[in-house]
N, CA, C and O atoms as a GROMACS GRO file, in nm:
protein
  444
    1MET      N    1  12.692  10.746   8.958
    1MET     CA    2  12.562  10.812   8.975
    1MET      C    3  12.500  10.774   9.109
    1MET      O    4  12.442  10.858   9.177
    2LEU      N    5  12.513  10.646   9.146
    2LEU     CA    6  12.458  10.601   9.274
    2LEU      C    7  12.527  10.671   9.390
    2LEU      O    8  12.462  10.706   9.488
    3ASN      N    9  12.658  10.690   9.380
    3ASN     CA   10  12.731  10.761   9.486
    3ASN      C   11  12.682  10.905   9.499
    3ASN      O   12  12.671  10.956   9.610
    4ALA      N   13  12.654  10.969   9.386
    4ALA     CA   14  12.604  11.106   9.389
    4ALA      C   15  12.467  11.112   9.456
    4ALA      O   16  12.440  11.205   9.532
    5LEU      N   17  12.382  11.015   9.428
    5LEU     CA   18  12.249  11.012   9.491
    5LEU      C   19  12.260  10.987   9.642
    5LEU      O   20  12.189  11.048   9.720
    6LYS      N   21  12.350  10.896   9.681
    6LYS     CA   22  12.372  10.871   9.824
    6LYS      C   23  12.423  10.997   9.893
    6LYS      O   24  12.380  11.030  10.004
    7LEU      N   25  12.515  11.066   9.828
    7LEU     CA   26  12.570  11.189   9.884
    7LEU      C   27  12.461  11.295   9.900
    7LEU      O   28  12.454  11.362  10.003
    8LEU      N   29  12.378  11.310   9.798
    8LEU     CA   30  12.270  11.408   9.805
    8LEU      C   31  12.170  11.371   9.914
    8LEU      O   32  12.121  11.458   9.985
    9LEU      N   33  12.138  11.244   9.928
    9LEU     CA   34  12.048  11.199  10.033
    9LEU      C   35  12.108  11.226  10.171
    9LEU      O   36  12.038  11.272  10.261
   10LEU      N   37  12.237  11.198  10.188
   10LEU     CA   38  12.302  11.224  10.316
   10LEU      C   39  12.301  11.373  10.348
   10LEU      O   40  12.274  11.412  10.461
   11PHE      N   41  12.331  11.456  10.248
   11PHE     CA   42  12.324  11.600  10.268
   11PHE      C   43  12.181  11.643  10.303
   11PHE      O   44  12.161  11.727  10.392
   12GLY      N   45  12.081  11.587  10.235
   12GLY     CA   46  11.941  11.622  10.264
   12GLY      C   47  11.900  11.585  10.405
   12GLY      O   48  11.836  11.664  10.474
   13LEU      N   49  11.937  11.465  10.449
   13LEU     CA   50  11.906  11.424  10.587
   13LEU      C   51  11.976  11.514  10.688
   13LEU      O   52  11.919  11.550  10.791
   14THR      N   53  12.100  11.549  10.657
   14THR     CA   54  12.176  11.638  10.745
   14THR      C   55  12.105  11.773  10.757
   14THR      O   56  12.094  11.827  10.867
   15ALA      N   57  12.058  11.826  10.645
   15ALA     CA   58  11.990  11.956  10.645
   15ALA      C   59  11.858  11.950  10.723
   15ALA      O   60  11.827  12.041  10.800
   16VAL      N   61  11.782  11.842  10.704
   16VAL     CA   62  11.655  11.830  10.778
   16VAL      C   63  11.682  11.823  10.928
   16VAL      O   64  11.610  11.885  11.006
   17ALA      N   65  11.784  11.749  10.968
   17ALA     CA   66  11.817  11.740  11.112
   17ALA      C   67  11.853  11.878  11.167
   17ALA      O   68  11.811  11.913  11.277
   18GLU      N   69  11.931  11.954  11.091
   18GLU     CA   70  11.968  12.088  11.140
   18GLU      C   71  11.846  12.180  11.146
   18GLU      O   72  11.828  12.253  11.243
   19ILE      N   73  11.764  12.176  11.044
   19ILE     CA   74  11.647  12.264  11.041
   19ILE      C   75  11.552  12.230  11.155
   19ILE      O   76  11.502  12.320  11.222
   20VAL      N   77  11.526  12.102  11.177
   20VAL     CA   78  11.439  12.062  11.289
   20VAL      C   79  11.500  12.107  11.421
   20VAL      O   80  11.430  12.157  11.509
   21GLY      N   81  11.632  12.090  11.435
   21GLY     CA   82  11.700  12.128  11.558
   21GLY      C   83  11.695  12.277  11.585
   21GLY      O   84  11.705  12.319  11.701
   22CYS      N   85  11.681  12.356  11.482
   22CYS     CA   86  11.670  12.502  11.498
   22CYS      C   87  11.525  12.549  11.500
   22CYS      O   88  11.492  12.648  11.566
   23TYR      N   89  11.439  12.480  11.428
   23TYR     CA   90  11.299  12.522  11.418
   23TYR      C   91  11.224  12.501  11.550
   23TYR      O   92  11.144  12.586  11.590
   24LEU      N   93  11.249  12.390  11.617
   24LEU     CA   94  11.176  12.362  11.742
   24LEU      C   95  11.206  12.465  11.851
   24LEU      O   96  11.113  12.511  11.917
   25PRO      N   97  11.333  12.504  11.874
   25PRO     CA   98  11.357  12.612  11.971
   25PRO      C   99  11.294  12.744  11.926
   25PRO      O  100  11.251  12.824  12.009
   26TRP      N  101  11.291  12.767  11.795
   26TRP     CA  102  11.227  12.888  11.744
   26TRP      C  103  11.078  12.887  11.781
   26TRP      O  104  11.024  12.988  11.824
   27LEU      N  105  11.013  12.770  11.764
   27LEU     CA  106  10.872  12.760  11.803
   27LEU      C  107  10.856  12.789  11.952
   27LEU      O  108  10.762  12.857  11.994
   28TRP      N  109  10.947  12.736  12.032
   28TRP     CA  110  10.942  12.756  12.176
   28TRP      C  111  10.959  12.903  12.212
   28TRP      O  112  10.886  12.956  12.296
   29LEU      N  113  11.055  12.968  12.148
   29LEU     CA  114  11.084  13.108  12.181
   29LEU      C  115  10.985  13.207  12.120
   29LEU      O  116  10.938  13.298  12.189
   30ARG      N  117  10.955  13.190  11.993
   30ARG     CA  118  10.876  13.290  11.921
   30ARG      C  119  10.726  13.263  11.923
   30ARG      O  120  10.646  13.356  11.920
   31LYS      N  121  10.690  13.138  11.928
   31LYS     CA  122  10.548  13.103  11.922
   31LYS      C  123  10.497  13.051  12.057
   31LYS      O  124  10.385  13.002  12.068
   32GLU      N  125  10.581  13.064  12.158
   32GLU     CA  126  10.546  13.022  12.294
   32GLU      C  127  10.504  12.875  12.298
   32GLU      O  128  10.403  12.839  12.359
   33GLY      N  129  10.581  12.792  12.231
   33GLY     CA  130  10.557  12.648  12.232
   33GLY      C  131  10.598  12.590  12.367
   33GLY      O  132  10.659  12.658  12.448
   34PRO      N  133  10.564  12.464  12.390
   34PRO     CA  134  10.598  12.401  12.517
   34PRO      C  135  10.750  12.380  12.531
   34PRO      O  136  10.821  12.366  12.432
   35TRP      N  137  10.797  12.378  12.653
   35TRP     CA  138  10.940  12.365  12.682
   35TRP      C  139  10.998  12.234  12.630
   35TRP      O  140  11.116  12.228  12.595
   36TRP      N  141  10.917  12.130  12.624
   36TRP     CA  142  10.968  11.999  12.586
   36TRP      C  143  11.011  11.993  12.439
   36TRP      O  144  11.073  11.896  12.397
   37LEU      N  145  10.977  12.096  12.361
   37LEU     CA  146  11.026  12.102  12.223
   37LEU      C  147  11.179  12.106  12.217
   37LEU      O  148  11.240  12.071  12.116
   38LEU      N  149  11.239  12.150  12.327
   38LEU     CA  150  11.385  12.158  12.331
   38LEU      C  151  11.450  12.020  12.332
   38LEU      O  152  11.564  12.005  12.289
   39LEU      N  153  11.380  11.919  12.381
   39LEU     CA  154  11.437  11.784  12.387
   39LEU      C  155  11.454  11.723  12.247
   39LEU      O  156  11.564  11.679  12.214
   40PRO      N  157  11.350  11.719  12.163
   40PRO     CA  158  11.374  11.669  12.028
   40PRO      C  159  11.467  11.760  11.947
   40PRO      O  160  11.536  11.713  11.857
   41ALA      N  161  11.468  11.889  11.980
   41ALA     CA  162  11.561  11.980  11.912
   41ALA      C  163  11.705  11.939  11.941
   41ALA      O  164  11.788  11.936  11.851
   42ALA      N  165  11.734  11.909  12.067
   42ALA     CA  166  11.869  11.867  12.104
   42ALA      C  167  11.905  11.735  12.035
   42ALA      O  168  12.018  11.717  11.989
   43LEU      N  169  11.810  11.644  12.028
   43LEU     CA  170  11.834  11.518  11.958
   43LEU      C  171  11.859  11.541  11.808
   43LEU      O  172  11.946  11.478  11.748
   44ALA      N  173  11.782  11.630  11.748
   44ALA     CA  174  11.799  11.658  11.606
   44ALA      C  175  11.936  11.721  11.579
   44ALA      O  176  12.000  11.688  11.480
   45LEU      N  177  11.980  11.811  11.666
   45LEU     CA  178  12.111  11.872  11.646
   45LEU      C  179  12.224  11.772  11.668
   45LEU      O  180  12.328  11.780  11.603
   46THR      N  181  12.203  11.679  11.760
   46THR     CA  182  12.301  11.572  11.779
   46THR      C  183  12.307  11.485  11.654
   46THR      O  184  12.416  11.448  11.610
   47LEU      N  185  12.192  11.453  11.598
   47LEU     CA  186  12.186  11.376  11.474
   47LEU      C  187  12.255  11.452  11.361
   47LEU      O  188  12.328  11.394  11.280
   48PHE      N  189  12.232  11.582  11.355
   48PHE     CA  190  12.296  11.667  11.254
   48PHE      C  191  12.448  11.656  11.259
   48PHE      O  192  12.513  11.637  11.157
   49VAL      N  193  12.503  11.667  11.378
   49VAL     CA  194  12.649  11.659  11.394
   49VAL      C  195  12.700  11.521  11.353
   49VAL      O  196  12.802  11.509  11.286
   50TRP      N  197  12.629  11.418  11.394
   50TRP     CA  198  12.670  11.282  11.360
   50TRP      C  199  12.664  11.260  11.209
   50TRP      O  200  12.756  11.203  11.151
   51LEU      N  201  12.556  11.308  11.145
   51LEU     CA  202  12.544  11.293  11.000
   51LEU      C  203  12.656  11.367  10.927
   51LEU      O  204  12.707  11.318  10.826
   52LEU      N  205  12.694  11.485  10.976
   52LEU     CA  206  12.806  11.556  10.914
   52LEU      C  207  12.933  11.473  10.919
   52LEU      O  208  13.015  11.479  10.827
   53SER      N  209  12.950  11.396  11.026
   53SER     CA  210  13.072  11.316  11.039
   53SER      C  211  13.075  11.198  10.942
   53SER      O  212  13.181  11.139  10.921
   54LEU      N  213  12.962  11.163  10.881
   54LEU     CA  214  12.956  11.051  10.788
   54LEU      C  215  12.997  11.087  10.646
   54LEU      O  216  13.019  10.998  10.564
   55HIS      N  217  13.008  11.214  10.617
   55HIS     CA  218  13.044  11.257  10.483
   55HIS      C  219  13.189  11.218  10.453
   55HIS      O  220  13.275  11.232  10.540
   56PRO      N  221  13.216  11.171  10.332
   56PRO     CA  222  13.347  11.116  10.301
   56PRO      C  223  13.457  11.218  10.275
   56PRO      O  224  13.575  11.183  10.284
   57ALA      N  225  13.424  11.340  10.245
   57ALA     CA  226  13.525  11.440  10.208
   57ALA      C  227  13.578  11.512  10.332
   57ALA      O  228  13.528  11.494  10.443
   58ALA      N  229  13.682  11.592  10.310
   58ALA     CA  230  13.740  11.673  10.418
   58ALA      C  231  13.633  11.766  10.475
   58ALA      O  232  13.545  11.813  10.403
   59ALA      N  233  13.642  11.791  10.604
   59ALA     CA  234  13.538  11.866  10.674
   59ALA      C  235  13.509  12.001  10.609
   59ALA      O  236  13.393  12.035  10.589
   60GLY      N  237  13.610  12.078  10.576
   60GLY     CA  238  13.588  12.210  10.516
   60GLY      C  239  13.514  12.202  10.384
   60GLY      O  240  13.428  12.286  10.356
   61ARG      N  241  13.546  12.103  10.303
   61ARG     CA  242  13.478  12.083  10.176
   61ARG      C  243  13.332  12.043  10.199
   61ARG      O  244  13.241  12.090  10.131
   62VAL      N  245  13.310  11.957  10.296
   62VAL     CA  246  13.174  11.914  10.328
   62VAL      C  247  13.091  12.033  10.375
   62VAL      O  248  12.977  12.050  10.330
   63TYR      N  249  13.146  12.116  10.463
   63TYR     CA  250  13.070  12.231  10.513
   63TYR      C  251  13.037  12.327  10.401
   63TYR      O  252  12.926  12.381  10.396
   64ALA      N  253  13.132  12.349  10.309
   64ALA     CA  254  13.108  12.440  10.197
   64ALA      C  255  12.997  12.386  10.106
   64ALA      O  256  12.906  12.460  10.068
   65ALA      N  257  13.006  12.259  10.072
   65ALA     CA  258  12.905  12.200   9.984
   65ALA      C  259  12.770  12.186  10.053
   65ALA      O  260  12.666  12.204   9.990
   66TYR      N  261  12.772  12.156  10.180
   66TYR     CA  262  12.649  12.139  10.257
   66TYR      C  263  12.563  12.265  10.251
   66TYR      O  264  12.440  12.258  10.249
   67GLY      N  265  12.627  12.379  10.249
   67GLY     CA  266  12.553  12.504  10.244
   67GLY      C  267  12.457  12.511  10.127
   67GLY      O  268  12.346  12.563  10.140
   68GLY      N  269  12.498  12.459  10.012
   68GLY     CA  270  12.410  12.459   9.895
   68GLY      C  271  12.287  12.374   9.914
   68GLY      O  272  12.176  12.413   9.877
   69VAL      N  273  12.306  12.257   9.971
   69VAL     CA  274  12.192  12.168   9.996
   69VAL      C  275  12.102  12.228  10.104
   69VAL      O  276  11.979  12.218  10.094
   70TYR      N  277  12.162  12.289  10.206
   70TYR     CA  278  12.084  12.352  10.312
   70TYR      C  279  11.989  12.457  10.255
   70TYR      O  280  11.872  12.464  10.295
   71VAL      N  281  12.037  12.537  10.161
   71VAL     CA  282  11.954  12.641  10.100
   71VAL      C  283  11.830  12.578  10.035
   71VAL      O  284  11.719  12.624  10.056
   72ALA      N  285  11.851  12.472   9.958
   72ALA     CA  286  11.740  12.407   9.889
   72ALA      C  287  11.641  12.343   9.988
   72ALA      O  288  11.520  12.356   9.971
   73VAL      N  289  11.694  12.275  10.089
   73VAL     CA  290  11.606  12.210  10.187
   73VAL      C  291  11.531  12.314  10.270
   73VAL      O  292  11.415  12.294  10.304
   74ALA      N  293  11.597  12.425  10.302
   74ALA     CA  294  11.530  12.531  10.379
   74ALA      C  295  11.413  12.590  10.300
   74ALA      O  296  11.309  12.622  10.357
   75LEU      N  297  11.429  12.604  10.169
   75LEU     CA  298  11.318  12.653  10.086
   75LEU      C  299  11.205  12.551  10.076
   75LEU      O  300  11.088  12.587  10.073
   76LEU      N  301  11.241  12.425  10.072
   76LEU     CA  302  11.139  12.320  10.074
   76LEU      C  303  11.063  12.324  10.207
   76LEU      O  304  10.941  12.309  10.210
   77TRP      N  305  11.136  12.344  10.317
   77TRP     CA  306  11.075  12.357  10.450
   77TRP      C  307  10.981  12.478  10.452
   77TRP      O  308  10.870  12.470  10.504
   78LEU      N  309  11.026  12.589  10.394
   78LEU     CA  310  10.944  12.710  10.387
   78LEU      C  311  10.809  12.679  10.323
   78LEU      O  312  10.705  12.727  10.368
   79TRP      N  313  10.812  12.599  10.218
   79TRP     CA  314  10.691  12.566  10.145
   79TRP      C  315  10.606  12.465  10.220
   79TRP      O  316  10.486  12.486  10.238
   80LEU      N  317  10.666  12.353  10.264
   80LEU     CA  318  10.589  12.244  10.323
   80LEU      C  319  10.546  12.268  10.467
   80LEU      O  320  10.437  12.228  10.506
   81VAL      N  321  10.630  12.335  10.546
   81VAL     CA  322  10.600  12.354  10.688
   81VAL      C  323  10.541  12.492  10.715
   81VAL      O  324  10.439  12.504  10.784
   82ASP      N  325  10.604  12.595  10.661
   82ASP     CA  326  10.556  12.731  10.686
   82ASP      C  327  10.442  12.772  10.594
   82ASP      O  328  10.375  12.873  10.619
   83GLY      N  329  10.420  12.694  10.488
   83GLY     CA  330  10.310  12.724  10.397
   83GLY      C  331  10.333  12.843  10.307
   83GLY      O  332  10.238  12.902  10.256
   84VAL      N  333  10.460  12.881  10.286
   84VAL     CA  334  10.494  12.993  10.198
   84VAL      C  335  10.559  12.936  10.072
   84VAL      O  336  10.664  12.872  10.079
   85ARG      N  337  10.497  12.959   9.960
   85ARG     CA  338  10.551  12.906   9.835
   85ARG      C  339  10.673  12.987   9.793
   85ARG      O  340  10.666  13.109   9.783
   86PRO      N  341  10.787  12.920   9.769
   86PRO     CA  342  10.907  12.991   9.724
   86PRO      C  343  10.884  13.058   9.589
   86PRO      O  344  10.811  13.007   9.504
   87SER      N  345  10.947  13.173   9.572
   87SER     CA  346  10.934  13.245   9.445
   87SER      C  347  11.026  13.183   9.340
   87SER      O  348  11.108  13.096   9.370
   88VAL      N  349  11.011  13.229   9.219
   88VAL     CA  350  11.100  13.186   9.111
   88VAL      C  351  11.244  13.222   9.146
   88VAL      O  352  11.336  13.146   9.116
   89TRP      N  353  11.264  13.336   9.209
   89TRP     CA  354  11.398  13.380   9.248
   89TRP      C  355  11.455  13.291   9.357
   89TRP      O  356  11.574  13.260   9.359
   90ASP      N  357  11.370  13.249   9.448
   90ASP     CA  358  11.414  13.153   9.550
   90ASP      C  359  11.462  13.024   9.484
   90ASP      O  360  11.567  12.971   9.519
   91MET      N  361  11.383  12.975   9.389
   91MET     CA  362  11.418  12.850   9.322
   91MET      C  363  11.546  12.865   9.239
   91MET      O  364  11.629  12.774   9.235
   92ALA      N  365  11.560  12.979   9.174
   92ALA     CA  366  11.683  13.003   9.096
   92ALA      C  367  11.804  13.006   9.188
   92ALA      O  368  11.909  12.949   9.155
   93GLY      N  369  11.791  13.071   9.302
   93GLY     CA  370  11.902  13.074   9.398
   93GLY      C  371  11.936  12.936   9.449
   93GLY      O  372  12.054  12.903   9.464
   94ALA      N  373  11.835  12.855   9.476
   94ALA     CA  374  11.859  12.718   9.522
   94ALA      C  375  11.928  12.637   9.413
   94ALA      O  376  12.017  12.556   9.443
   95ALA      N  377  11.889  12.656   9.288
   95ALA     CA  378  11.953  12.584   9.178
   95ALA      C  379  12.100  12.622   9.166
   95ALA      O  380  12.185  12.535   9.145
   96VAL      N  381  12.130  12.750   9.180
   96VAL     CA  382  12.270  12.794   9.176
   96VAL      C  383  12.348  12.733   9.292
   96VAL      O  384  12.460  12.687   9.274
   97ALA      N  385  12.288  12.733   9.412
   97ALA     CA  386  12.354  12.676   9.530
   97ALA      C  387  12.379  12.527   9.511
   97ALA      O  388  12.486  12.477   9.548
   98LEU      N  389  12.282  12.454   9.454
   98LEU     CA  390  12.301  12.311   9.429
   98LEU      C  391  12.406  12.285   9.323
   98LEU      O  392  12.480  12.186   9.332
   99CYS      N  393  12.415  12.371   9.223
   99CYS     CA  394  12.522  12.357   9.123
   99CYS      C  395  12.658  12.376   9.190
   99CYS      O  396  12.753  12.303   9.160
  100GLY      N  397  12.667  12.472   9.280
  100GLY     CA  398  12.792  12.492   9.355
  100GLY      C  399  12.827  12.370   9.438
  100GLY      O  400  12.943  12.330   9.442
  101MET      N  401  12.729  12.311   9.503
  101MET     CA  402  12.752  12.190   9.582
  101MET      C  403  12.804  12.078   9.494
  101MET      O  404  12.898  12.008   9.530
  102ALA      N  405  12.742  12.061   9.378
  102ALA     CA  406  12.783  11.953   9.287
  102ALA      C  407  12.926  11.974   9.238
  102ALA      O  408  13.003  11.878   9.230
  103ILE      N  409  12.962  12.097   9.206
  103ILE     CA  410  13.098  12.126   9.162
  103ILE      C  411  13.198  12.092   9.272
  103ILE      O  412  13.300  12.029   9.247
  104ILE      N  413  13.168  12.133   9.394
  104ILE     CA  414  13.259  12.108   9.506
  104ILE      C  415  13.273  11.960   9.535
  104ILE      O  416  13.385  11.911   9.550
  105MET      N  417  13.163  11.888   9.542
  105MET     CA  418  13.168  11.749   9.586
  105MET      C  419  13.199  11.648   9.476
  105MET      O  420  13.253  11.542   9.505
  106LEU      N  421  13.166  11.679   9.353
  106LEU     CA  422  13.180  11.580   9.246
  106LEU      C  423  13.301  11.606   9.156
  106LEU      O  424  13.324  11.530   9.061
  107ALA      N  425  13.377  11.709   9.183
  107ALA     CA  426  13.495  11.737   9.102
  107ALA      C  427  13.598  11.625   9.118
  107ALA      O  428  13.613  11.569   9.226
  108PRO      N  429  13.666  11.591   9.010
  108PRO     CA  430  13.769  11.487   9.020
  108PRO      C  431  13.882  11.534   9.113
  108PRO      O  432  13.921  11.651   9.110
  109ARG      N  433  13.932  11.443   9.193
  109ARG     CA  434  14.038  11.473   9.288
  109ARG      C  435  14.149  11.371   9.270
  109ARG      O  436  14.123  11.255   9.240
  110PRO      N  437  14.274  11.414   9.289
  110PRO     CA  438  14.385  11.316   9.284
  110PRO      C  439  14.372  11.216   9.398
  110PRO      O  440  14.334  11.252   9.509
  111VAL      N  441  14.404  11.093   9.369
  111VAL     CA  442  14.391  10.986   9.470
  111VAL      C  443  14.512  10.980   9.556
  111VAL      O  444  14.519  10.896   9.646
   0.00000   0.00000   0.00000
C-alpha cells in the first residue's frame, strides 16, 4: 500500500510539473504575461522530465499510466487555478482514468 501511495505521489508531482511548465507559456502567449514566465516554465518542464525518469516501470508503461493521473490533476488545476468547478462527468472521467492507471501500474508482473 505504501508503494502505491509513493507511486501516486510521484505521478502527481510529475503532472503538476508538466502542467506548470505548459500553463506559464500559455499565460505569456494568451494572457500577455511577462516574458520571464518562460524561465520557471522551462525549469518545471525539466523537473517533469526528471520526475518521469524516477518511475520504476518501463517507460512505455509509465507514459500510459501517467496519462490517467494527468487527467485527474488537470481537472484539479481547472478547479483550483482556473476557478472552474469540474462537472460530475469530468469527475467520472477522471475516476475511470485513475482506474486505468491503477490497473497498468499495480498489476502483478513476472519477476
